[in-house]
C-alpha positions, 0 to 999 in steps of 0.5 A: 498485448496486455490482458484485458482482465488484468491490473492497471496500477497508478504509481505516484512519484515525486522524484524521491528515493522512496518513490523509485523504491516504490517503482522497483517493488512494483516492477518486481512484484506484478506480472508484466503480461497482465498489468498496465502501469501509469507513472503519474507526476503532478508538477507544482508551478509556482503561482503567478501571485507569487511573481509580485511580492507587496507593492513592488514587482519581483525583479527581472532577475529573480524572476529569471532565477526562479524560472530557471529553477522551475526548468531544471526541476522539470528536467530532472522529473522527466529524467526520473520518469523515463529512468522509472520507465526503464526499469519496468522494461527491463523487467519484462513489461512491454512498451505499450503497457507503461505509460507517463502522465505528467501534468500541472498540479490542479487541486493539490497533489493527493486530490489530483492523484485521487481524481486520476485514480477513478479512471479504471485503476485497480490499485494506487502506489505511492511511497510512504515519505516523499522528498520532504523527509523531516516533515513527513517523518512519520507518514508522508502528508500525501500518503495519509491523504490518499489512504484517507480519500481512496475508499473505493480504490485499494492503495499501496504505501511503500516504505524502505526497499521491501522484497517481493516474494513474500506476502502476509495477509492480515485475516479475520474472515470478515467481508473486508479481509475476504475482499483483500484475499480476492484482490491479492489473488487477482493482483498476484495469481499465477506468480511465485509469490508466498502467501500466509493468511495470519489470523490473530486473536488478542488475549483477555484484558485482565483488570487484576493480576489475581483474575488470571488464575480465575479465567485461565481455563476459559481463556485457553477454551475460547482460543481453542474454539477460535482456532477451530472457528477459523478453519472453514475461513481459511479453507474458503480463502485458500480455495479462492487464492488457488482459483486465482492461480496460486500454487496451493504449496505457496499459502500457508495459514497461521492462527495466532491467539493470546497476543496483547496487539493484533497490528504489532503481532502482525508486523512482528511476523513480517519483520522476523520472517522476511515478508516485503508485503502486508495486505489488510482490508479497509475494515474488519469485523468492527465496521461501526468503530472502524467506519473510516479505516480499521483500527488494526489496518491503521496501526499497521500502516504506521508500524510497518515503515520498511514494507509495502502495505496494501489497503484493500477497499 
């Protein structure tokens, strides 16, 4: 029996190694008894318009070859989906909690996933890159569109083979950051995950080297004030996580000041200390400048190529 107050996760899969890594990540990250999984695949059929090329209709031999190719691709994706479902069952998910949804592409893969996400899902997961690795070298086109379109549903992009268990939450005390805290509590509460709340403040950008001596004391005082000011925000966030079921001993806070790049500092911390997951709010304190996707959040997505990045709306 699935907890009615639990998670409902949509995983967009395309048969690639990266989407299989995304499946494995979710299967080890989510609580089986409180999570419903939908493995979603949108099949691209060759358009009927393709069957006639120019004036002459395509030969029956070529037509037969194309049909055979389509059938083989459908067989492969069904096998992939069955394998993916079995991974969840092997990790303790009840049979009734793991479903497969496969259909012909209607309005494009990203648009179809977006439309499906409106059906009561608490999160959408996809691999950073799909089958077209060369085209998707920086960030897969489908993944990029999902982050752009899913304003109301948290989305997770999985790169590489991230290890479950350690979560780094980019935290600035904003409404967006607190939403990320609440979502992490809902998603991972009562799990054995370790979570670190990382607050990062950039250093002052000095125009001339000689300016440094003039503002060093003021900068130090500013950083100390920032650390002190962050304490109430940290305490509120920790309280929310504990109420969601996190072990207080597994929650740590990390104020970092004086760095040149907030996104760079967050990703570096994740790389150096074995975090497989980074959680960010879609928007931080600068709501006007970062209306569509916060500058820090966007940079983290592009830098964290071997991790799972959750973007929480």
